[in-house]
matplotlib code that plots the C-alpha trace (Angstrom):
import matplotlib.pyplot as plt

x = [-64.8, -67.9, -67.1, -68.9, -68.1, -67.9, -65.8, -66.5, -63.2, -60.9, -57.8, -55.8, -53.6, -56.5, -58.4, -55.5, -55.6, -59.3, -58.7, -55.9, -58.1, -60.9, -58.5, -57.2, -60.8, -61.4, -63.5, -63.3, -64.0, -64.1, -63.2, -65.4, -63.8, -67.0, -70.7, -71.5, -68.9, -70.3, -73.8, -72.5, -70.6, -73.6, -75.8, -73.5, -73.0, -75.2, -72.7, -73.5, -72.0, -70.9, -68.3, -68.5, -65.8, -68.0, -65.3, -65.7, -65.8, -69.3, -71.0, -74.8, -75.3, -79.1, -79.2, -76.7, -78.6, -81.8, -80.2, -78.5, -81.9, -83.3, -80.5, -79.8, -82.0, -81.4, -80.3, -76.7, -75.5, -73.9, -70.9, -69.7, -66.7, -65.6, -63.5, -64.1, -64.1, -67.1, -69.6, -72.5, -71.5, -71.4, -74.8, -76.3, -75.0, -76.7, -79.9, -79.7, -79.9, -76.3, -76.1, -72.9, -71.2, -67.9, -64.9, -62.1, -59.8, -62.3, -63.0, -59.3, -59.0, -61.9, -61.3, -59.3, -61.5, -64.9, -64.7, -66.0, -69.1, -69.6, -69.6, -71.3, -74.9, -77.3, -74.8, -75.4, -73.0, -72.6, -69.2]
y = [126.6, 128.8, 132.5, 134.7, 137.8, 139.1, 142.1, 144.1, 145.7, 145.7, 146.8, 143.6, 145.3, 146.7, 143.4, 141.5, 143.8, 143.1, 139.3, 139.3, 141.0, 138.6, 135.6, 136.9, 137.0, 133.5, 134.5, 133.8, 136.5, 136.2, 139.0, 140.1, 142.6, 143.5, 143.8, 140.8, 138.7, 139.8, 138.6, 135.3, 134.7, 135.8, 133.4, 130.5, 131.3, 133.8, 135.9, 137.3, 140.6, 142.4, 145.1, 147.5, 149.9, 152.7, 153.6, 150.2, 150.9, 150.5, 150.2, 150.8, 150.6, 150.6, 147.9, 145.8, 146.0, 145.1, 142.1, 141.0, 141.0, 138.9, 136.3, 135.8, 133.8, 136.4, 139.9, 140.3, 143.2, 145.8, 147.9, 150.5, 152.8, 155.5, 158.6, 161.2, 164.0, 162.4, 163.2, 162.9, 159.3, 158.4, 160.1, 158.2, 154.9, 155.7, 156.6, 153.4, 151.3, 150.3, 149.3, 151.2, 153.8, 155.4, 157.1, 154.7, 156.0, 155.3, 151.9, 151.0, 152.3, 150.2, 147.1, 145.0, 145.6, 145.5, 143.0, 140.2, 142.3, 143.4, 139.8, 137.9, 137.0, 138.7, 141.3, 145.0, 146.5, 149.7, 149.9]
z = [-99.5, -100.3, -100.1, -97.5, -99.5, -103.0, -103.9, -107.0, -107.6, -110.7, -108.6, -107.9, -105.3, -103.4, -103.7, -102.2, -99.2, -98.7, -99.2, -96.7, -94.1, -94.8, -94.5, -91.2, -90.0, -91.1, -94.1, -97.8, -100.5, -104.2, -106.6, -109.5, -111.9, -113.6, -112.5, -114.9, -113.1, -109.7, -110.7, -112.0, -108.7, -106.6, -108.6, -107.8, -104.1, -102.4, -100.4, -97.0, -98.1, -101.3, -101.2, -104.2, -105.5, -106.8, -109.3, -111.1, -114.8, -116.3, -112.9, -112.9, -109.2, -109.2, -111.9, -110.0, -106.8, -108.5, -110.2, -106.9, -105.3, -108.2, -108.2, -104.5, -102.3, -99.6, -100.4, -99.3, -97.2, -99.5, -98.5, -101.0, -101.1, -103.4, -103.8, -101.2, -103.8, -105.5, -102.8, -105.3, -106.1, -102.4, -101.8, -104.8, -103.4, -100.0, -101.8, -103.9, -100.8, -99.9, -96.3, -95.7, -97.9, -97.2, -98.7, -99.8, -97.1, -94.3, -95.9, -95.8, -92.2, -91.0, -93.2, -90.8, -87.8, -89.6, -92.4, -90.2, -89.3, -92.9, -94.2, -91.4, -91.8, -89.4, -88.1, -88.6, -91.1, -89.1, -87.4]

ax = plt.figure().add_subplot(projection="3d")
ax.plot(x, y, z, "-o")
ax.set_aspect("equal")
plt.show()
């Protein structure tokens, strides 16, 4: 089955929570532990949405977004989350063009109810 979502997150426990919520919504997500892995997976199967952990080691968000645009037939929706104490990182993600940026705690709270919207083509990521 072709994944609808791609999750850039090196935390296996947190990814399993995202994958479980996706599965419950009838969706498939793939994990990428590095930005290079994310681009490779996006090249193979253009995802409807990409979820990015802003604390991913070695993440160059602007570079990743530019490369996603280059390798995907259609730019996927980008949902990003990060530490609430790193407001500058969250602000930079918004400025970089992520469709939705939120603290990790809000992401976890909204995950189950919103993942279908985040990863469905043509549906607004807000909410």
